[in-house]
C-alpha positions in Angstrom: 0.0 0.0 0.0 1.3 3.5 -0.9 1.8 6.3 1.7 -1.1 8.1 0.1 -3.4 5.2 0.2 -2.5 4.4 3.8 -3.3 8.0 4.7 -6.7 7.7 3.2 -7.5 4.7 5.4 -6.7 6.5 8.5 -9.6 7.7 10.7 -10.1 11.5 10.6 -8.9 13.0 13.9 -11.4 14.9 15.9 -11.1 18.7 16.3 -9.3 19.6 19.5 -9.4 23.5 18.8 -12.4 25.1 17.0 -12.1 28.7 15.8 -15.3 30.2 14.7 -15.7 33.5 12.9 -12.9 35.2 14.9 -12.2 38.9 14.2 -9.9 41.2 16.1 -9.7 45.0 15.9 -7.3 46.8 18.1 -7.9 50.3 19.7 -7.3 52.9 17.0 -9.1 50.8 14.3 -6.3 48.4 13.3 -8.0 45.3 12.0 -5.8 42.3 12.5 -8.2 39.4 11.8 -11.4 39.2 9.8 -13.8 36.3 10.2 -11.4 33.4 10.6 -12.8 29.9 11.0 -10.4 26.9 11.4 -10.3 23.6 13.1 -7.1 22.1 14.7 -7.0 18.3 14.8 -6.1 16.4 17.9 -2.7 14.9 18.1 -1.3 16.9 15.1 1.0 19.9 14.6 -0.7 22.7 12.7 1.4 25.7 11.6 0.1 29.3 11.0 2.1 30.9 8.2 1.7 34.2 6.6 3.2 37.6 5.7 4.8 39.6 8.5 2.2 41.4 10.6 -0.7 39.3 9.4 -1.9 38.4 12.9 -0.5 35.0 13.5 0.5 35.7 17.0 -2.7 37.5 17.6 -4.7 34.5 16.7 -2.5 32.2 18.8 -3.0 34.5 21.8 -6.8 34.6 21.3 -6.8 30.7 21.3 -4.7 30.9 24.4 -7.1 33.1 26.1 -4.4 35.8 26.7 -6.3 38.5 24.7 -10.0 38.7 23.8 -11.4 38.5 20.2 -13.6 41.4 19.0 -16.1 38.9 17.7 -16.5 35.1 17.2 -15.6 32.2 19.7 -12.9 29.6 20.3 -13.6 26.2 21.7 -11.0 23.9 23.1 -12.0 20.3 23.7 -15.6 21.3 23.4 -15.5 24.3 25.9 -15.7 27.9 25.0 -12.5 29.8 25.8 -13.0 32.7 28.2 -9.5 33.1 29.4 -6.3 31.0 30.0 -7.0 27.5 31.0 -5.1 24.4 32.2 -5.8 22.5 29.0 -3.6 25.1 27.1 0.1 25.9 27.6 2.0 28.7 25.8 5.7 28.6 24.7 6.8 32.2 24.3 9.2 33.4 21.7 11.3 35.1 24.4 11.5 32.1 26.7 9.6 34.0 29.6 11.6 32.2 32.2 11.9 33.7 35.8 15.4 34.9 36.1 15.6 34.4 39.8 14.6 30.7 39.6 16.6 27.7 38.5 15.5 25.3 35.7 13.8 22.9 38.2 11.8 25.8 39.7 10.9 27.2 36.3 9.8 23.9 34.9 7.8 23.0 37.9 6.2 26.4 38.3 2.9 25.6 36.7 2.5 22.6 38.9 3.3 24.8 41.9 0.6 27.2 41.0 -1.9 24.2 40.9 -0.8 23.2 44.5 0.9 20.0 43.6 3.2 18.8 46.4 6.8 19.6 46.0 8.2 16.1 45.7 5.6 15.3 43.0 6.0 18.4 40.9 9.8 18.0 40.9 9.4 14.4 39.8 7.3 15.5 36.9 9.7 18.5 36.1 12.7 16.1 36.2 11.1 13.9 33.6 10.5 16.7 31.2 13.8 18.3 31.8 15.4 15.1 30.7 13.0 14.7 27.8 14.1 18.0 26.3 17.8 17.3 26.8 18.6 19.4 29.8 19.4 16.6 32.3 22.1 17.8 34.6 21.1 21.5 34.4 18.3 21.3 37.0 20.1 23.8 39.3 21.2 26.1 36.5 19.7 29.7 36.3 18.5 31.2 33.0 21.5 33.5 32.6 23.8 30.4 32.8 22.1 28.8 29.8 22.4 29.4 26.1 19.3 30.7 24.1 18.6 27.2 22.9 18.8 25.7 26.4 16.5 28.4 27.8 13.9 27.5 25.0 14.1 23.9 25.9 13.4 24.9 29.6 10.4 26.8 28.3 9.2 23.9 26.4 9.7 21.5 29.3 7.6 23.9 31.5 4.8 23.8 29.0 4.9 19.9 28.9 5.1 19.5 32.6 1.5 20.8 33.2 0.2 18.1 30.9 -1.9 20.5 28.8 -3.8 19.0 25.8 -2.8 21.9 23.6 0.6 23.5 23.2 0.7 26.8 21.6 4.2 27.8 20.3 5.0 31.4 19.1 8.0 31.2 16.8 9.8 29.1 19.5 13.0 28.6 17.4 13.4 32.0 16.0 16.1 33.2 18.5 18.5 30.3 18.0 21.2 29.5 15.5 20.4 27.4 12.4 22.1 24.3 13.6 20.2 24.5 16.9 17.0 25.2 15.1 17.3 22.1 12.9 18.0 19.9 16.0 14.9 21.5 17.7 12.8 20.6 14.7 13.9 17.0 14.8 13.3 16.8 18.5 9.8 18.3 18.1 8.8 15.6 15.7 9.9 13.0 18.3 8.0 14.9 20.9 4.7 15.0 18.9 5.0 11.2 18.2 5.7 10.5 21.9 3.2 12.9 23.6 0.3 12.9 21.0 -0.6 16.4 22.1 -2.1 19.0 19.8 0.4 21.6 18.7 -0.3 25.1 17.3 2.9 26.4 15.8 3.6 30.0 14.5 6.6 30.5 12.3 7.9 32.8 9.6 9.9 30.0 7.9 8.3 28.1 5.1 10.9 25.3 5.3 10.3 24.9 9.0 6.5 24.8 8.6 6.8 22.1 5.9 9.2 20.1 7.8 7.3 19.8 11.1 3.6 20.2 10.2 0.8 17.9 9.5 -1.2 20.9 8.2 -0.3 24.5 7.4 -2.8 27.3 7.6 -1.7 30.2 5.3 -3.1 33.5 6.3 -3.6 36.5 4.0 -2.2 39.9 4.5 -3.9 41.9 7.3 -6.8 41.9 8.0 -6.1 38.2 7.9 -8.3 35.6 6.5 -7.6 31.9 5.7 -5.9 32.0 2.3 -5.3 28.3 1.9 -4.6 25.0 3.8 -1.7 22.8 2.9 -1.1 19.2 4.1 2.5 18.2 3.2 2.6 14.8 1.6 5.9 13.9 3.2 7.0 10.4 4.2 9.0 11.0 7.5 10.6 7.6 7.9 13.8 8.3 6.1 15.6 10.8 8.4 15.9 14.6 8.2 18.4 14.8 5.3 16.3 12.6 3.1 13.2 14.6 3.9 14.8 17.9 3.0 15.9 16.4 -0.3 12.5 14.8 -1.1 10.9 16.3 -4.2 7.6 16.5 -2.3 9.2 18.6 0.4 10.9 20.9 -2.1 7.8 21.2 -4.2 5.7 22.1 -1.2 8.1 24.8 0.0 8.1 26.3 -3.5 4.4 26.2 -3.8 3.9 27.9 -0.6 6.5 30.5 -1.5 4.7 31.3 -4.7 1.4 31.8 -2.9 3.0 34.1 -0.2 5.2 36.2 -2.3 2.2 38.1 -3.9 1.9 39.8 -0.4 5.4 41.3 -0.8 4.6 43.2 -4.0 
């Protein structure tokens, strides 16, 4: 059976996040989003891609409950979003670690807020610190870590609270290219292991195609859904093979052609 045929035989995943007719206008009349409706499938990584300033982060923050929409609603696991909630965790672009706390305290902080006993929350934190490759750095402080290590700590903190949905706002943009590629590979392993729902904002077409099950392409502001791409990539052959795969290269080029009209 071909990969395409096998995919057709897979059951359709249920929607974990449902965005319905979301619009957002900021004070002063700046319209960021215009009537956006999207479903995000459970257990998949969906990327938001679009021209700079199109409202990708705005949409992510509305889904996270960090800012309100002007109209429309978001549902996560069947419940209407009215603010932040334990079923969602946000990985910020700028790490957002507490500078006065070590890695263990930072990663366990969400559990501490929930009232989880210290021994239990540190056991959970230790598990996720190891899973992101920071074992041995539990007592290190953010200023003692590289940018890549700080981002790993931020990811471990999001994972530790066991949220169903992880929202990631350009999480790899502040690291060098070698670290970024390693993060991408680690992320694919993490998705396969955790089976959580990932919403991922990026400016990189190559990154979106490499890590995503689906890519939502947004138009120029005020954003609407321009198109949806599902990369037909077989991921069993390793990262170098994937990046040389004609399907990968063709998808990158097709998305570039659809986006570059917004640069004219």
